[in-house]
C-alpha positions, 0 to 999 in steps of 0.5 A: 555454783553450777552453770545455769544451763547445766542445772537439771530440771529435777535438781529442785527436788533437793529443796522441796519440803515434802515427800511428793509434790501436788498434781500441778506443783512440779510443773509450777516449780519447773516453769518458775525456774525456767522463767528465772533462768531467762531473767524473766517473770512467771505470772501464775494462777493457781487455786487453793491446793496448787501449793503455790507457796512451796512451789515458789520457794522451791524454785527460788531456792534452786535459782539462788543456790544452784545458779550464779544468777541470784543471791536472794529472794524477796517475798511480798504479800498483802495478807498476814496469814500468807506471810506466816505461810511463807515462814512456815514453808521456808522452815519446812524447806530448811528442815530437809537440807544440810545448809539452811537458807537464812530467812527473816520476816519483816514488820514495821518500826511501830511494832519494834520500838520498845519505848513506843510499844510500852507507851513511853512516847507522848500521845500526840507524837507517832512512834515513827516520828519520835524514833526519827527524832531520837535517832537524829539526837543519838547520832549527834551525840555519838559523832566522832569529834576528830580523834586520830587514834584509830585504836580507840575506835577499834577498841570500842567496837563490839561487832565489825571493823572500823571503817575509813568513812566511819563518822561515829565513835563506838565508845560514845555509844557505849557510854550513852547505853551505860548511862541509861542503865539503872544504878544501885541507887535507882534499884534501891529507890525505884525497885525493878523499873527497867523497860520490858516488852514482848516478855523481855527485860531490857538493860535500861530504865523505863523512862527515856534518858537524857544525855549526860551533861558531859556529852551534851552541848548547852544547858538543855541535854537532849533525849536520846535512845540507848538502844540506838546508842548500843547499835553504834557501839557495836559498829552498826552490827547485830548481836542477834543472828539467824540461829535465834529463829526456828530452822534459821528463819527469824520473825519479830517473835525472835529478834524483838525480845533478843535485841531488847534483852541485849539493849540494841534497837530491834529495828536496827537488828532487823535491818542488819539481818535482812541485808544478810538474809537469803530469803526476806518476807515482807508486805507490799509496802516494803517493795512498792511504797516509796516511803518504806522501800529504802529499808530494802534498797541494798538488796533490791537489785538484779541478783534478787528474785521477787515473789509477789503473792496475792498478785490480783491485788497488785493494781489496787494496793500499789495505786493506793501506795503511790497516791499522796494525801495532804490533810488540812490539819497537816497544812495548818501545822506546816504553816505554824512551823513557818510562823514559829520561826518567823515569830522567833526572828521578830523577837529581836535583832539578835534572834533574827540574825540567829535564825538567818544564820541557821537557815543560811546553812541550807541556802534558804533566806528568811523571806522564803520562809515567810512566803511559804507561810503565806502560801500555806495560810492562803491554801488552807483558806482556799481549801475551806472555801472550796469545800463549803462551796461544794456542800452549798451546791449539794446540800441546802441548809447544811450550815444550820444543821451539819447532821444532814450531810451524808455519813460517808466519804466524799470526793471533790474532783479538781478537774474533769476526770474524763479529760486531761487538764490542769486542776483548780488548785494549780490554776488558783495558785498561779493567779495568786502568784504562787508559781512553779518556783514556789511549789518546787522550793517548799521541800528545801524551805521545809527542811531548813525550817525543821533544822532551824526549829531543832537547832534553836530548841523550839518546842515543836514537832515540825512537818513542813519538810514532808509537806513541802515534798508532797506539795512539789509533787502536786505541781510536778506530776502529770495530769494524765496519770494523777487525778487531783481532788479534795477528799472528805473523810467522814469522821465526826468531831464532837466537842472540839473547836472547829475552824469551819462548820463542815469539820464537824462531819468531815476531815478534808485533805488534798489527794493526788491519786495515782490512776495508772500504776503500771509504769511504776510497777514496771520500773520496780520489776525491771530493777530486779533479776526476775520473779514469780507473781501468783494468785488464785485469781489472775485470769485473764492473764493477758490483761494482768500482764498488761496492767501490771507493767510486765508486758512492757518488759516482755521479749521481742519476737518470742515463738513461745505461745506462753510469752508475750511480745514486747521489748526486752524480758520474757514473761510467761503465764500459766493457769492451773485448775482446782485440783480437788475432786470435782464430784465434791462441789456443785457450781451454778450460774444462776440465770436471773435478770441482771442485778443492776441498779436500774433493774433492782431499784433502791434497796432502802425502799424494797422491804421484804414482801412489801408493796414496792417489791419488784420482779427482779427482787423476787427472782433474787429472793427465790435464789437466795432463799434456796441457797441459804437453806443449804446445810451448814454455813452459807455466805451470801455476797452482795455487790455492796453493804446496802444490798447486804442489809436488804438481803439480810432483812429478807433472809431473817424472815425467809429461813429458819437459820440464824442470819448475820449481817456484816457491815463496814466496821472495825477489825475487832467487830469483823473478828467477833462476827467471824467467831459467831459465824464459825460457832454452833449450828449452821448460819447465814452470813450476808456481806459485801463482795468487796468487804473483808470476809470474802478474801484472805479468810481461810474457811477450811474444814466445815466453816463454809459449805456454800457461797453465792455471789450476787451481781458483778461487784463493780466499784462506784463507776460514778466516782471521780477517781474511778472515772480518772482511772478508766480514762488513764487506762483508755490512754494506755490500753485503748478506749475499747479496753478501758472499762474492761481492764479498769473495772470489769476484770477486777470485779470478776476476780473479786467474785472468784475470790469469794466463791474460792472460800468454799473448797479448801481441801481434798475432802471438803464438799460445797456449793459455789454460785454466781447469781446473775445473767451477766455470768452466763455465756451469751448474755449482754455484757457477759463476764463469762469469758473472764473465767478460766476455761477449766472453771467455765466447764464446771459451772451449770447454768439454770434459772432460780426455779430449778435451783432449790431442787438441784441443791437438794439433790446435791446435798442428798448425795453428800450427807 
């Protein structure tokens, strides 16, 4: 390894995957390398055409291969399409070097379990839970029974060496795997009944096997997983290596069939390989979700360089990952877990002694289980009463006719979101005598109950351990960062027996909502060696570095204007302009009356050209009509779906093109709508700027010629959790910055993401329009300063009256 200080600035070209870098790509690579050498972070805004993916991989490759600072890269992105882009670019990089980087793309356990993929698990059990149960059962079956002859252990090992701390017997793993294979009699009677998935045949029978009587204790042999058993037989090794993937980069399409054919758990194979990989590509969950993060725990250290893609989504996505929800039915299940054990103890004195003995292993008395049962029972009743009281106050007569309840999710805050105070549930619990010691004990009690249910062979899939953990967090977490509320998910239940009338319309849950992810983000980043955070829309970068937790790690007293001052590690920032020819695009700021709820009125009463049509609607109708008549495909992004319905209804009458109206719907319906939009002659798509069609979709070629964003796509500022976020941001970043940081900046990034769909290549031609006065520079509450300087210079300001002629002139020059 070369000394970091001696590494030449051009050494990165050894790893660059193409002949020559784009206009800004070389600068991006060098900035990223310099930040990495300083154990710091680079926050980079680069629009489509910057080459961010290859730039980040090239910088990372240089830091891993040519310095002693890093051993690996971990890449995370929330977009599947971008995950594939990293895989493709890493393969391109590897094609040009003698010693390729070993890379792996991660997926979830549900996608990798052969039994789960082929529907061999009960419908009422998740793949994750079923796999965990089978893993535990298999671990017990392969446990070494204390033999002293190490030779037997070594004899059975297929991969790896026996460890002094090895608690399993590889030979038992071999025996279990062999027992699941179909024998000659099976083949004769059943034919080819082996389990197959992803086009690969496993060596095992299709049905889940039970342990051979010779290896099981008691008269009821447990189910086990032969794929897991084979992994133990190999001493926790993998029969698949990086040569299975194209240019040493493996994806699920490589290791799933390869592991299945060899009879080893594909998820275990992925886990083994990622610990040996130079480059690991996953999604945000793998880095930021406390539940998924343990998969990478062995490689998340100060020798890891992190690359965070689509970083403008960081706050929102991590806030959701760090928020916990306890559904009513889950609370009922936790109560029933405890009840099952209590009832077992009540059957006889022997059963009571048996239950107590099992619980004693975790130092949990039977009375604690009974107290937990009573708590969960009271909590469910409290939850029902609180929901019904809320609905009584909001919707008179709903009990007689639940169909009058609104068909959307609802929030019931359990404290004033604008102040820091304890929530209603915590205060109720204390009045009932359920104090902190009870809440904190629920995790331990739950784990003991689950152990007892398992050891006593009671037929339940318990949840009380996980519920206990979340309950303890509800009590322990602070009230400034976390907002407690009841969330009512709109999910109509037809024909099911219900405990409460409101459940015909809503599914309730207790939500502990993280309002301030910056601290958690800072802790994640601070454990790593350095990183690159990038997106096409990160500006204003000074805001981004504050809300992402980077600022609090920044270097003290830096003289570099690109670095933020703070208390420890350098943070550098850079912004690149759109590199494609400016003459191929027209960019307009349409100066119309601000499209606020007060100005525009209720869209449900504003029928096209009807008596209630107001002047604000008239201004926007004129602008939308001109934009929709542009050649090719046009996207109109409204602030929400209600406004999208209004605009769609108007444009269906006003233009001769086919008009499609997007709604909040399933992924399948969205994909169908996209296919229709892309096929045939030019159409108009009307959607919400906060929907799924305005971000992460590649409208390359002639798929989109014009995009107009109407108004500022703010979230519902009256929502309790949004108010809670704003208050938390006020505490952290100052009251004057709270609304800007929490609401305005993310909304402008959304708008910029939408118009960024238009120009995706050097030869593409298109129109970008931000419609509404707040986008103009001198307007009240203007958002113009949140646009990058280079982007501001491209936009021309005009009123709706002049828009049609300007569009005609532009398209006349580009036909």
